[in-house]
N, C-alpha and C positions, 0 to 999 in steps of 0.2 A: 184581823188586826195586823197581820204582816203587810198587807197591801197599804194600809194607812201609814204604817211606819216607813215604807218605801217612798210613798208620796211626800211625806214630811222630809225625808232625807233629800229627795230630789229638789224640793223647794228651797231647802237650806243651801244646798250646793249651788243652785241657780242664783240665789241672793248673793252668796259669796262671790260667784263668778262676775256678776254685774259690778260689784264693788271693786274687785281686782282689775277688771278691764278698764273701769273708769280711772283707776289709779295708774294706768299705763303699763301694767305688767304684760308680758308677752302671752300670747295664746298658749304657747307650750308650757310656760311657767304656771299659768292658771290651771291648765289641765293636770299637770303634775301635782300641784298643791292640793287639788280637790280629789286626787286619788284615781283619776282615769288612767286606764292601762295604755291608751294611745291618745294622741291629740285629736285624731280623727273621730274617736268615740265621743270626746268632749264636744267637738264642733257639731256632730250630728245631734246630740242631746240639746245643745244650745239652739240650733236652728229650728228644731222641732218645737221647742218651748217658746222661743221669741219670734220666730219667723224671719230671722236674719242670721247671717254668720257672725261670729264674734267681731271680726274686723269691720264688717258693715255696721254693726251696732256701735262700735267705737267711732266710726266715721260720722254717724248721726249725732253722737254726743259732741264731737268737735264742731259740727255745723251749728248745733244749738248754742254752744258756748260762744262761737263767733257772732251769731245773731244777737246775742245779748249784750255785746260790746258796743 
């Protein structure tokens, strides 16, 4: 059960991270608000889960928004 809880917690944090990054909060702010001890730890988790760094993800979002205009 503890593993399932941790997976749920990670999914929740990732979902919140995606929203905060889309809202243009800094990577450092997102990491802090989600309770990561370091920005590097947050970036490592994000990259492992998404396959891109938070800034690269944000760049993709901007490209998509510009393509829709």
